[in-house]
Rosetta silent file (secondary structure, phi, psi, omega in degrees, C-alpha in Angstrom):
SEQUENCE: XXXXXXXXXXXXXXXXXXXXXXXXXXXXXXXXXXXXXXXXXXXXXXXXXXXXXXXXXXXXXXXXXXXXXXXXXXXXXXXXXXXXXXXXXXXXXXXXXXXXXXXXXXXXXXXXXXXXXXXXXXXXXXXXXXXXXXXXXXXXXXXXXXXXXXXXXXXXXXXXXXXXXXXXXXXXXXXXXXXXXXXXXXXXXXXXXXXXXXXXXXXXXXXXXXXXXXXXXXXXXXXXXXXXXXXXXXXXXXXXXXXXXXXXXXXXXXXXXXXXXXXXXXXXXXXXXXXXXXXXXXXXXXXXXXXXXXXXXXXXXXXXXXXX
SCORE:     score description
SCORE:     0.000 S_00000001
   1 L     0.000  -35.958  175.261  -81.677  -13.642   12.870 S_00000001
   2 H   -67.492  -38.959 -179.841  -81.479  -12.481   16.526 S_00000001
   3 H   -66.235  -38.761 -179.968  -79.658  -15.698   17.440 S_00000001
   4 H   -67.096  -37.790  179.866  -77.000  -15.157   14.802 S_00000001
   5 H   -67.046  -38.547 -178.709  -76.404  -11.597   16.021 S_00000001
   6 H   -66.420  -39.599  175.027  -76.073  -12.779   19.553 S_00000001
   7 H   -57.723  -46.352 -179.739  -73.490  -15.427   18.486 S_00000001
   8 H   -63.282  -41.443  179.871  -71.383  -12.792   16.738 S_00000001
   9 H   -63.303  -40.787 -179.764  -71.497  -10.563   19.891 S_00000001
  10 H   -65.616  -37.309 -179.078  -70.418  -13.478   22.076 S_00000001
  11 H   -67.221  -40.830 -177.929  -67.476  -14.321   19.767 S_00000001
  12 H   -66.934  -41.729  177.538  -66.298  -10.727   19.733 S_00000001
  13 H   -60.917  -41.122 -177.003  -66.519  -10.530   23.572 S_00000001
  14 H   -66.282  -45.501  179.099  -64.551  -13.756   23.891 S_00000001
  15 H   -64.148  -35.946  178.303  -61.818  -12.517   21.580 S_00000001
  16 H   -65.594  -39.592  178.578  -61.693   -9.164   23.483 S_00000001
  17 H   -65.401  -42.299 -179.461  -61.289  -11.050   26.781 S_00000001
  18 H   -62.669  -44.565 -177.752  -58.497  -13.220   25.276 S_00000001
  19 H   -65.844  -38.178  176.281  -56.626  -10.198   23.966 S_00000001
  20 H   -64.101  -33.140  178.233  -56.846   -8.507   27.366 S_00000001
  21 H   -69.485  -36.359 -178.423  -55.401  -11.615   28.948 S_00000001
  22 H   -76.656  -27.964 -173.260  -52.451  -11.572   26.538 S_00000001
  23 H   -55.771  -51.033  177.215  -51.636   -7.879   26.817 S_00000001
  24 H   -53.352  -42.354 -175.781  -49.820   -7.955   30.221 S_00000001
  25 H   -68.102  -42.983 -178.539  -47.574  -10.895   29.132 S_00000001
  26 H   -60.324  -46.120 -177.552  -46.674   -9.103   25.811 S_00000001
  27 H   -69.451  -32.247  177.366  -45.687   -5.862   27.581 S_00000001
  28 H   -64.531  -47.066  178.068  -43.662   -7.814   30.095 S_00000001
  29 H   -59.138  -40.731  179.350  -41.715   -9.519   27.357 S_00000001
  30 H   -67.188  -35.144 -178.748  -41.017   -6.243   25.722 S_00000001
  31 H   -70.125  -42.859  178.320  -39.928   -4.673   28.963 S_00000001
  32 H   -67.707  -36.392  173.418  -37.533   -7.488   29.726 S_00000001
  33 H   -61.468  -43.033 -176.632  -36.132   -7.385   26.155 S_00000001
  34 H   -64.728  -50.161 -179.203  -35.607   -3.590   26.470 S_00000001
  35 H   -65.439  -31.017  177.862  -33.649   -3.901   29.707 S_00000001
  36 H   -63.917  -50.482  178.950  -31.658   -6.784   28.319 S_00000001
  37 H   -70.286  -27.121  173.867  -30.420   -4.843   25.316 S_00000001
  38 H   -65.428  -45.181  178.768  -29.854   -1.729   27.490 S_00000001
  39 H   -61.085  -45.800 -175.779  -27.697   -3.785   29.746 S_00000001
  40 H   -67.939  -38.499  176.252  -25.755   -5.337   26.894 S_00000001
  41 H   -66.451  -38.116  174.645  -25.316   -1.990   25.219 S_00000001
  42 H   -63.088  -41.919 -178.816  -24.059   -0.398   28.415 S_00000001
  43 H   -64.351  -39.808 -173.992  -21.671   -3.306   28.990 S_00000001
  44 H   -80.109  -39.124 -169.825  -20.306   -3.074   25.489 S_00000001
  45 H  -109.902  -17.263 -177.311  -20.017    0.623   24.942 S_00000001
  46 L  -118.983  -23.817  177.579  -19.954    2.415   28.328 S_00000001
  47 L   -83.078 -177.330  178.327  -18.387   -0.057   30.784 S_00000001
  48 L   -93.474   10.006 -174.133  -14.750   -1.166   30.817 S_00000001
  49 L   -60.411  -40.712 -179.442  -15.637   -4.659   29.488 S_00000001
  50 L  -118.360   26.594  174.930  -14.139   -3.998   25.936 S_00000001
  51 E   -67.659  133.916 -179.276  -11.879   -1.098   26.724 S_00000001
  52 L   -75.492  126.179 -179.942   -8.613   -1.269   24.800 S_00000001
  53 L  -119.781  -10.304 -177.997   -5.735   -1.500   27.270 S_00000001
  54 E  -142.213  133.783  178.661   -3.052   -2.850   25.002 S_00000001
  55 E  -130.125  121.144 -179.002   -1.781   -1.965   21.488 S_00000001
  56 E  -108.377  128.682 -179.460    0.969   -4.018   19.852 S_00000001
  57 E  -115.624  126.396  177.808    2.752   -2.536   16.834 S_00000001
  58 E  -132.462  164.256  176.688    4.894   -4.724   14.523 S_00000001
  59 L    94.063   -1.778 -178.130    6.532   -4.422   11.171 S_00000001
  60 L   -73.376  140.875  174.990    8.398   -1.144   11.762 S_00000001
  61 L  -129.059  -74.815 -174.613   11.931   -0.893   10.199 S_00000001
  62 L   -86.225  -30.949  175.152   12.994    2.551    9.338 S_00000001
  63 L   -72.775  148.461  172.874   10.080    4.329   11.181 S_00000001
  64 L   -87.342  153.812 -174.136   10.153    4.914   14.830 S_00000001
  65 H   -72.979  -38.326 -172.412    7.433    3.491   17.058 S_00000001
  66 H   -56.241  -52.267  179.706    6.609    6.562   19.100 S_00000001
  67 H   -56.080  -39.058  179.209    5.123    8.769   16.283 S_00000001
  68 H   -69.317  -45.411 -178.750    2.963    5.848   15.152 S_00000001
  69 H   -65.237  -34.637 -178.553    1.787    5.016   18.704 S_00000001
  70 H   -62.264  -38.068  178.185    0.996    8.703   19.306 S_00000001
  71 H   -67.145  -41.626  175.808   -1.458    8.710   16.437 S_00000001
  72 H   -58.144  -45.455 -175.411   -3.068    5.484   17.711 S_00000001
  73 H   -67.494  -38.413  176.872   -3.459    7.038   21.196 S_00000001
  74 H   -58.105  -41.824  178.654   -5.009   10.117   19.658 S_00000001
  75 H   -67.185  -40.174  175.595   -7.651    7.988   17.990 S_00000001
  76 H   -61.254  -28.784 -178.492   -8.320    6.112   21.208 S_00000001
  77 H   -80.204  -16.116 -178.648   -8.880    9.403   23.051 S_00000001
  78 L   -68.664  166.564  178.348  -11.597   10.583   20.628 S_00000001
  79 E  -136.138  147.893  170.766  -15.281   10.257   21.271 S_00000001
  80 E   -79.110  119.992  176.251  -18.438    9.835   19.079 S_00000001
  81 L    61.345   27.477 -174.266  -20.671   12.809   19.578 S_00000001
  82 L    55.330   24.741 -174.612  -18.532   13.863   22.561 S_00000001
  83 L  -130.001  -55.960 -175.129  -20.177   11.055   24.452 S_00000001
  84 E   -95.383  129.035 -177.685  -19.100    7.531   23.431 S_00000001
  85 E   -71.626  141.423  172.872  -15.436    6.605   23.698 S_00000001
  86 L   -89.093   -2.921  175.104  -13.684    5.224   20.655 S_00000001
  87 L   -80.719   62.631 -171.676  -11.307    3.369   22.915 S_00000001
  88 E  -136.750  139.572 -176.562  -13.432    0.343   22.553 S_00000001
  89 L   -64.272  -30.531 -178.570  -12.656   -2.907   20.798 S_00000001
  90 L   -82.803  -45.924 -172.677  -15.924   -2.803   18.828 S_00000001
  91 L   -89.300   -6.339 -179.570  -16.085    0.977   18.154 S_00000001
  92 L   -55.614  129.696 -174.513  -12.437    1.639   17.508 S_00000001
  93 L   -83.886   83.225 -174.426  -12.143    3.395   14.070 S_00000001
  94 H   -61.399  -50.584 -177.797   -9.787    1.055   12.265 S_00000001
  95 H   -61.807  -34.609  178.111  -10.422    2.520    8.832 S_00000001
  96 H   -70.226  -38.541  179.169   -9.880    6.072   10.086 S_00000001
  97 H   -67.421  -41.140  176.551   -6.580    5.090   11.749 S_00000001
  98 H   -56.760  -45.700 -177.956   -5.394    3.423    8.567 S_00000001
  99 H   -62.911  -48.161 -178.931   -6.199    6.440    6.458 S_00000001
 100 H   -58.172  -48.799 -177.769   -4.408    8.857    8.955 S_00000001
 101 H   -62.735  -38.134  178.502   -1.296    6.687    9.031 S_00000001
 102 H   -65.987  -36.192 -175.739   -1.057    6.412    5.253 S_00000001
 103 H   -76.497  -39.011 -179.016   -1.458   10.128    4.850 S_00000001
 104 H   -72.221  -45.096 -174.804    1.001   10.984    7.652 S_00000001
 105 L  -115.257  105.025  177.102    3.824    8.534    6.874 S_00000001
 106 L   -67.199  -18.888  178.266    4.535    8.149    3.136 S_00000001
 107 L   -70.944  -28.748 -177.372    6.854    5.341    3.955 S_00000001
 108 E   -74.677  129.068 -175.829    4.000    3.172    5.134 S_00000001
 109 E  -100.889  -40.287 -176.157    2.554    0.932    2.384 S_00000001
 110 E  -146.917  149.601  177.896   -0.030   -1.103    4.243 S_00000001
 111 E  -130.642  127.454  171.965   -1.801   -1.192    7.650 S_00000001
 112 E  -120.036  127.634 -176.750   -3.571   -4.242    9.115 S_00000001
 113 E  -114.264  126.253  179.630   -5.536   -4.026   12.329 S_00000001
 114 E  -119.988  131.107  179.741   -6.497   -7.106   14.297 S_00000001
 115 E   -97.919  120.642 -177.150   -8.845   -6.982   17.325 S_00000001
 116 E  -111.578  111.723 -178.570   -7.977   -9.453   20.036 S_00000001
 117 L   -62.972  134.569    5.815  -10.889  -10.030   22.561 S_00000001
 118 L  -106.972  -11.910 -169.771  -11.335   -8.434   25.046 S_00000001
 119 L  -128.689   14.074 -168.646   -8.701   -5.657   25.424 S_00000001
 120 E  -128.701  145.726  171.325   -6.061   -5.770   22.729 S_00000001
 121 E  -127.075  134.738  177.575   -5.367   -4.434   19.224 S_00000001
 122 E  -108.630  129.754  179.651   -2.519   -5.657   17.051 S_00000001
 123 E  -116.589  111.652 -178.039   -1.256   -3.208   14.379 S_00000001
 124 E  -100.899  118.037 -174.725    0.843   -4.732   11.552 S_00000001
 125 E  -113.524  134.646  174.598    2.537   -2.091    9.406 S_00000001
 126 E  -106.981  120.233  176.743    4.263   -2.760    6.049 S_00000001
 127 E   -95.015  150.263  175.475    6.920   -0.259    5.050 S_00000001
 128 L   -74.063  139.707  177.099    8.034    0.567    1.521 S_00000001
 129 L  -102.085  110.100 -179.125   11.537   -0.719    0.779 S_00000001
 130 E   -95.195  143.192 -177.547   13.469    1.852   -1.273 S_00000001
 131 E  -109.992  -28.316 -179.439   16.517    0.875   -3.309 S_00000001
 132 E  -164.328  165.590  177.213   17.730    4.121   -4.809 S_00000001
 133 E  -114.632  124.228 -177.517   17.322    7.826   -5.347 S_00000001
 134 E  -111.431  127.556 -176.882   16.954    8.866   -8.937 S_00000001
 135 E  -125.095  137.664  177.263   17.629   12.535   -9.838 S_00000001
 136 E  -160.516  137.426  175.056   17.168   14.369  -13.138 S_00000001
 137 L    50.809   42.128  176.032   16.419   17.870  -14.238 S_00000001
 138 L    78.892   -0.965  178.623   16.144   19.099  -10.633 S_00000001
 139 E  -109.031  147.124  174.361   13.722   16.369   -9.681 S_00000001
 140 E  -130.616  137.066  178.656   14.431   13.472   -7.293 S_00000001
 141 E  -131.165  142.823  171.310   12.427   10.307   -6.830 S_00000001
 142 E   -87.048  136.616  179.142   12.713    7.298   -4.579 S_00000001
 143 E  -115.146  134.158  175.208   12.449    3.907   -6.329 S_00000001
 144 E   -96.313 -170.985 -173.415   11.299    0.796   -4.477 S_00000001
 145 L   -62.407  -22.452  177.855   12.082   -2.811   -5.204 S_00000001
 146 L   -95.877    4.219  179.596    9.609   -2.927   -8.019 S_00000001
 147 L    85.847    4.252  178.072   10.863    0.324   -9.703 S_00000001
 148 L   -75.676  147.117 -175.137    7.806    2.319   -8.616 S_00000001
 149 E  -112.545  153.411 -178.168    8.587    5.894   -7.804 S_00000001
 150 E  -140.318  128.945 -176.039    7.734    8.248   -5.048 S_00000001
 151 E   -57.787  132.207 -178.857    8.643   12.018   -4.920 S_00000001
 152 H   -67.513  -19.505 -177.839   11.573   12.593   -2.599 S_00000001
 153 H   -65.313  -20.399  179.067    9.857   15.830   -1.472 S_00000001
 154 H   -73.248   -9.444 -172.344    7.481   13.643    0.572 S_00000001
 155 L  -123.647  142.047  178.453   10.396   12.675    2.872 S_00000001
 156 L   -71.227  162.435 -178.367   12.508   14.855    5.213 S_00000001
 157 H   -68.964  -29.460  177.183   16.262   15.207    4.642 S_00000001
 158 H   -66.286  -38.254  176.420   16.764   13.258    7.914 S_00000001
 159 H   -64.125  -42.823 -179.515   14.702   10.415    6.551 S_00000001
 160 H   -67.141  -37.264  179.303   16.699   10.307    3.332 S_00000001
 161 H   -63.664  -43.179  179.921   20.058   10.347    5.245 S_00000001
 162 H   -61.170  -27.515  179.461   18.884    7.382    7.224 S_00000001
 163 H   -66.543  -38.157 -176.440   18.153    5.433    4.060 S_00000001
 164 L    54.055   49.357 -174.815   21.799    5.695    2.861 S_00000001
 165 L   -86.134  161.681  167.717   20.594    4.902   -0.608 S_00000001
 166 E   -64.600  139.136  176.812   22.300    4.640   -3.961 S_00000001
 167 E  -113.712  129.074  176.952   21.949    7.904   -5.836 S_00000001
 168 E  -117.666  118.903  174.224   21.695    7.872   -9.653 S_00000001
 169 E   -99.420  123.120  175.295   22.093   11.173  -11.556 S_00000001
 170 E   -87.156  106.768 -174.721   20.785   11.365  -15.055 S_00000001
 171 L   -68.901  -16.226 -178.725   23.115   13.811  -16.846 S_00000001
 172 L   -74.219  -14.686 -177.482   20.693   14.112  -19.769 S_00000001
 173 L    64.087   19.726  175.180   18.283   16.079  -17.613 S_00000001
 174 L   -62.793  128.842 -177.504   15.422   14.147  -18.985 S_00000001
 175 L   -68.974  143.669  176.461   12.317   14.876  -16.989 S_00000001
 176 L   -97.786  112.358 -178.915   10.691   12.119  -14.922 S_00000001
 177 L   -83.482  107.356  178.611    6.979   12.106  -15.500 S_00000001
 178 H   -70.388  -28.948  175.323    5.465   11.098  -12.192 S_00000001
 179 H   -59.698  -41.867 -177.141    1.993   10.814  -13.777 S_00000001
 180 H   -68.248  -46.384 -174.566    3.402    8.240  -16.184 S_00000001
 181 H   -71.410  -27.967  179.289    5.264    6.182  -13.686 S_00000001
 182 L   -66.984  -11.427  174.720    2.412    6.125  -11.297 S_00000001
 183 L   -93.650    6.326  171.626    0.528    4.052  -13.801 S_00000001
 184 L   115.270   -0.441 -175.790    3.154    1.352  -13.607 S_00000001
 185 L   -95.516  110.238 -176.181    5.800    2.668  -16.044 S_00000001
 186 L   -74.580  147.401  177.713    9.154    2.625  -14.215 S_00000001
 187 L   -76.022  -10.078  178.810   11.695    5.375  -15.263 S_00000001
 188 L  -129.062  143.121  173.324   14.406    2.691  -15.467 S_00000001
 189 L   -63.848  142.871 -175.237   14.456   -0.644  -17.288 S_00000001
 190 H   -57.466  -44.973 -179.287   14.295   -3.522  -14.807 S_00000001
 191 H   -58.328  -46.104 -177.954   17.628   -5.013  -15.947 S_00000001
 192 H   -64.143  -45.056 -176.104   19.399   -1.664  -15.648 S_00000001
 193 H   -68.170  -35.490  179.858   17.835   -0.957  -12.171 S_00000001
 194 H   -74.462  -33.588  172.155   18.787   -4.422  -10.840 S_00000001
 195 H   -53.323  -53.149 -176.196   22.331   -3.886  -12.326 S_00000001
 196 H   -65.295  -44.317 -177.378   22.732   -0.708  -10.380 S_00000001
 197 H   -67.028  -38.284 -178.246   21.388   -2.125   -7.041 S_00000001
 198 H   -83.174  -10.712 -167.786   23.660   -5.197   -7.179 S_00000001
 199 H   -64.717  -52.267 -175.070   26.801   -3.508   -8.526 S_00000001
 200 H   -59.563  -42.180  179.381   28.540   -2.288   -5.399 S_00000001
 201 H   -62.662  -39.427 -177.378   28.127   -5.483   -3.523 S_00000001
 202 H   -71.858  -44.418 -179.377   29.402   -7.608   -6.444 S_00000001
 203 H   -61.405  -43.326  176.643   32.448   -5.347   -7.115 S_00000001
 204 H   -68.472  -37.632  178.332   33.463   -5.564   -3.389 S_00000001
 205 H   -69.520  -44.398 -170.159   32.923   -9.270   -3.296 S_00000001
 206 H   -89.059  -36.011 -172.342   34.651  -10.207   -6.575 S_00000001
 207 L  -117.564  -17.821 -179.284   37.433   -7.557   -6.817 S_00000001
 208 L    80.967   21.157 -179.706   37.732   -6.061   -3.364 S_00000001
 209 L  -108.425  135.386 -179.437   37.077   -2.491   -4.418 S_00000001
 210 L   -94.634  124.368  176.734   34.678   -0.248   -2.512 S_00000001
 211 E   -99.164  142.315  169.965   32.419    1.957   -4.670 S_00000001
 212 L   -68.943  161.111 -175.705   30.775    5.157   -3.509 S_00000001
 213 L   -91.095    5.843  176.446   26.935    5.156   -3.726 S_00000001
 214 E   -99.108  112.308  177.092   26.756    8.139   -6.061 S_00000001
 215 E  -110.629  158.913  177.159   26.438    7.015   -9.717 S_00000001
 216 E  -130.935  149.890  174.997   25.963    8.890  -12.926 S_00000001
 217 E  -136.940  140.337  177.742   24.496    7.937  -16.330 S_00000001
 218 L   -68.920  -25.875  172.924   24.636    9.904  -19.501 S_00000001
 219 L  -161.009  144.468  177.122   21.007    8.748  -20.115 S_00000001
 220 L   -63.337  -24.595 -179.040   18.693    6.387  -18.487 S_00000001
 221 L   -83.869  -12.981 -173.237   18.114    4.625  -21.874 S_00000001
 222 L   -78.641  -30.564 -175.496   21.858    4.149  -22.513 S_00000001
 223 L    78.228    2.894  176.941   22.521    1.538  -19.745 S_00000001
 224 E   -85.302  150.061 -178.212   25.889    3.191  -19.143 S_00000001
 225 E  -145.128  135.331  175.383   27.041    3.913  -15.616 S_00000001
 226 E  -115.471  124.174  177.413   29.899    5.825  -14.054 S_00000001
 227 E  -117.159  153.210  176.290   30.968    4.860  -10.555 S_00000001
 228 E  -116.117  139.142 -178.447   33.656    6.239   -8.306 S_00000001
 229 E   -85.514  165.093  177.752   35.868    4.216   -6.014 S_00000001
 230 L   -67.337  -16.533  175.722   36.734    5.323   -2.538 S_00000001
 231 L   -82.422  -10.604  175.673   40.269    6.027   -3.842 S_00000001
 232 L   100.620   -8.620  179.695   38.767    8.596   -6.223 S_00000001
 233 L   -95.759  159.564 -166.729   39.188    6.968   -9.578 S_00000001
 234 E  -101.842  151.703  172.682   36.288    6.096  -11.907 S_00000001
 235 E  -128.083  129.062 -179.557   34.922    2.895  -13.381 S_00000001
 236 E  -103.275  122.676  178.639   32.672    3.014  -16.454 S_00000001
 237 E  -114.570  154.450  171.784   30.129    0.081  -16.751 S_00000001
 238 E  -129.606  119.745 -174.249   27.743   -0.888  -19.453 S_00000001
 239 L   -64.937  -23.857 -179.421   24.802   -2.978  -18.474 S_00000001
 240 L   -67.136  -28.207 -178.851   24.519   -4.389  -22.033 S_00000001
 241 L   -70.355  -37.322 -176.460   27.977   -6.116  -21.561 S_00000001
 242 L   102.749  138.021 -172.422   26.743   -7.939  -18.420 S_00000001
 243 H   -66.590  -41.626 -174.229   27.947   -7.788  -14.871 S_00000001
 244 H   -61.459  -46.392 -179.652   29.629  -11.190  -14.843 S_00000001
 245 H   -60.682  -49.520 -176.490   31.760  -10.379  -17.926 S_00000001
 246 H   -61.364  -36.343  178.984   32.615   -6.910  -16.697 S_00000001
 247 H   -64.693  -39.463  175.468   33.715   -8.195  -13.318 S_00000001
 248 H   -64.073  -41.715  175.677   36.041  -10.655  -15.035 S_00000001
 249 H   -61.870  -45.116  177.323   37.384   -7.862  -17.201 S_00000001
 250 H   -63.345  -39.965  176.657   37.994   -5.689  -14.269 S_00000001
 251 H   -70.607  -30.512 -179.917   39.778   -8.313  -12.331 S_00000001
 252 H   -69.331  -42.632 -177.548   41.910   -9.346  -15.320 S_00000001
 253 H   -68.161  -34.632 -179.874   43.165   -5.814  -15.950 S_00000001
 254 H   -75.899  -32.915  178.209   43.916   -5.203  -12.317 S_00000001
 255 H   -76.146  -36.165 -170.384   45.805   -8.496  -11.940 S_00000001
 256 H   -94.602  -34.822 -166.224   47.744   -8.267  -15.254 S_00000001
 257 L  -117.781  -28.958 -173.008   48.347   -4.621  -15.886 S_00000001
 258 L  -123.062  117.832  177.277   47.846   -2.490  -12.773 S_00000001
 259 L   -74.208  155.118 -175.490   49.698   -3.113   -9.494 S_00000001
 260 H   -57.220  -40.454 -179.668   47.936   -2.569   -6.243 S_00000001
 261 H   -75.003  -10.481  179.741   49.976    0.487   -5.355 S_00000001
 262 H   -90.635  -12.777 -179.043   49.293    1.966   -8.781 S_00000001
 263 H   -61.560  -30.211  178.778   45.490    1.996   -8.364 S_00000001
 264 H   -70.721  -14.505 -179.684   45.519    5.262   -6.480 S_00000001
 265 H   -97.028    2.354  179.059   47.014    6.899   -9.558 S_00000001
 266 E   -73.279  149.331  171.465   44.287    5.743  -11.875 S_00000001
 267 E   -98.792  -47.434  175.976   41.930    8.185  -13.494 S_00000001
 268 E  -164.401  159.106  170.144   39.459    5.582  -14.866 S_00000001
 269 E  -122.779  134.662 -177.514   38.852    2.094  -16.103 S_00000001
 270 E  -116.417  120.500 -178.571   36.286    1.645  -18.973 S_00000001
 271 E  -115.009   17.722 -173.986   34.567   -1.685  -19.225 S_00000001
 272 E   -75.281   -6.364  179.895   31.846   -0.711  -21.765 S_00000001
 273 E  -116.767  122.569 -176.957   33.143   -2.712  -24.678 S_00000001
 274 L   -57.461  132.174  176.572   33.060   -6.485  -24.398 S_00000001
 275 L    69.480    5.040  175.771   36.531   -8.100  -24.101 S_00000001
 276 E  -126.516  132.234  177.033   38.288   -4.722  -24.276 S_00000001
 277 E  -116.863  125.848  174.953   39.454   -2.745  -21.245 S_00000001
 278 E  -108.566  133.559  176.836   40.482    0.891  -21.572 S_00000001
 279 E  -143.431  159.022 -174.420   42.249    2.502  -18.635 S_00000001
 280 E  -149.680  137.731  173.368   44.138    5.756  -17.965 S_00000001
 281 E   -90.284  166.045 -177.871   46.372    7.081  -15.155 S_00000001
 282 L   -61.429  158.585 -178.643   46.175   10.591  -13.944 S_00000001
 283 L   -51.454  131.444  178.269   47.774   13.226  -16.067 S_00000001
 284 L    96.812   -7.321 -178.780   51.597   13.029  -16.250 S_00000001
 285 L  -111.828  -50.139 -178.822   51.892    9.344  -15.525 S_00000001
 286 L  -163.147  147.537 -179.058   50.568    7.246  -18.385 S_00000001
 287 L   -85.737  173.697  178.008   48.265    7.652  -21.408 S_00000001
 288 L   -60.806  138.054  173.965   45.159    5.612  -22.286 S_00000001
 289 E  -130.545  151.981  177.700   45.857    1.950  -23.131 S_00000001
 290 E  -109.082  137.600 -174.228   43.893   -0.765  -24.578 S_00000001
 291 E  -131.779  133.991  170.916   44.023   -4.333  -23.090 S_00000001
 292 E   -69.509  134.818 -176.857   42.685   -7.648  -24.289 S_00000001
 293 L  -109.092 -125.223 -172.133   40.507   -9.000  -21.581 S_00000001
 294 L  -110.066  158.890  176.523   38.605  -12.308  -21.275 S_00000001
 295 L   -95.407  164.454  178.540   36.592  -14.305  -23.873 S_00000001
 296 H   -53.991  -43.226  177.818   33.019  -15.546  -23.579 S_00000001
 297 H   -60.674  -35.278  179.749   34.029  -19.140  -22.673 S_00000001
 298 H   -64.977  -32.712  178.287   36.026  -17.872  -19.688 S_00000001
 299 H   -62.877  -47.141 -177.942   32.860  -16.016  -18.463 S_00000001
 300 H   -57.967  -43.025  178.180   30.901  -19.202  -18.716 S_00000001
 301 H   -59.493  -46.046  178.078   33.572  -21.126  -16.715 S_00000001
 302 H   -65.437  -32.398  176.243   33.504  -18.492  -14.012 S_00000001
 303 H   -70.570  -32.023  176.611   29.740  -18.601  -13.710 S_00000001
 304 H   -66.840  -39.567  179.151   29.905  -22.374  -13.321 S_00000001
 305 H   -64.383  -38.731 -177.726   32.426  -22.001  -10.504 S_00000001
 306 H   -69.822  -32.830  178.423   30.145  -19.535   -8.700 S_00000001
 307 H   -67.525  -35.279  178.349   27.118  -21.932   -8.929 S_00000001
 308 L   -67.653    0.000    0.000   29.224  -24.693   -7.375 S_00000001
C-alpha cells in the first residue's frame, strides 16, 4: 500500500516538473505572437502602408466631379473613435460613402467601389438617364429610359435646364400617383413614350422640320400629341396611326399641297386619321382642307427602303 502511494507521488512530481519546463516556452510563444499581431495591426491601421493616396472617379455624365470628390474626401478625413483614420484601404467606409452619394445626388443610380492595393480606390458611378419631363395637375416628374418616374422637385432648376429634356404636358390634369409608379407602373404606355422620345429626330430626318421640345396631349391614355414647329405652326400626331405612316402622310401633303414658302402661314397639320391629312392656314388665308394621303402598301415600300 505504501509502495503504491509512493509511486503516485513520484508520478505527480514528474508531471509537475515537466509542466514547469514547458511554461517558459509557452509564454515566449504567446509573447512573440502578441508582438507580431501588434506590429501587423500598427502597419495596417496606423502607418502609411495602406493610406489612400489616389481616388479615381468614372462614369460621370451630367454630374460634375468636384462635388462628388468633395464627399469622398470628407469620408477619408473622418476617424473611428477620433483615433483611427478612415483614409485606409481596409477601413475606408465604402457602404457609408455609397449611402451618402445616393442620398445627396438623386441622379446617381449606382455606386461601385473597388480597392486597388495598396493606395488606390476606384469609384464607378452610374447616372440615371432621363428622357422627358411629364407634367400634369401641377406636378412634374422625370422619366428615365424604362419609364420609371422621379419627382422633379428632387432636382434644381439648373439641373433641369442642363438636361434640355422633352416636356410633355397632360392637359387632362390627371394626377400622377408616385406611389403607384414607384411599384413599376409607368404613367405612360411604353409605345407612346417611345413615340414621343423618337418623334423630333425622325421628323427632322425625314421631313426636315424642327420641332420644339414642348409637347401637349389631351390625355396620357389618348395617344394623341400636339407638337409645335420652330416656325410656330402645330402638328397633331396620333400614336395609334404609327410614326412611319404619319411621316409619309406629312411629307406627302408638304410636297403636293403646301409650298415651302407657304409653311410659315400654316396654323396646323393634323395627321391623326390614317390616310387623311387635315391642314389649315392662319385666319384670312385659307380654310381647313382634306387631302388624300398614302395607302398602307406605300408605307410598307418606304419601310423596306429604310431597311436597305
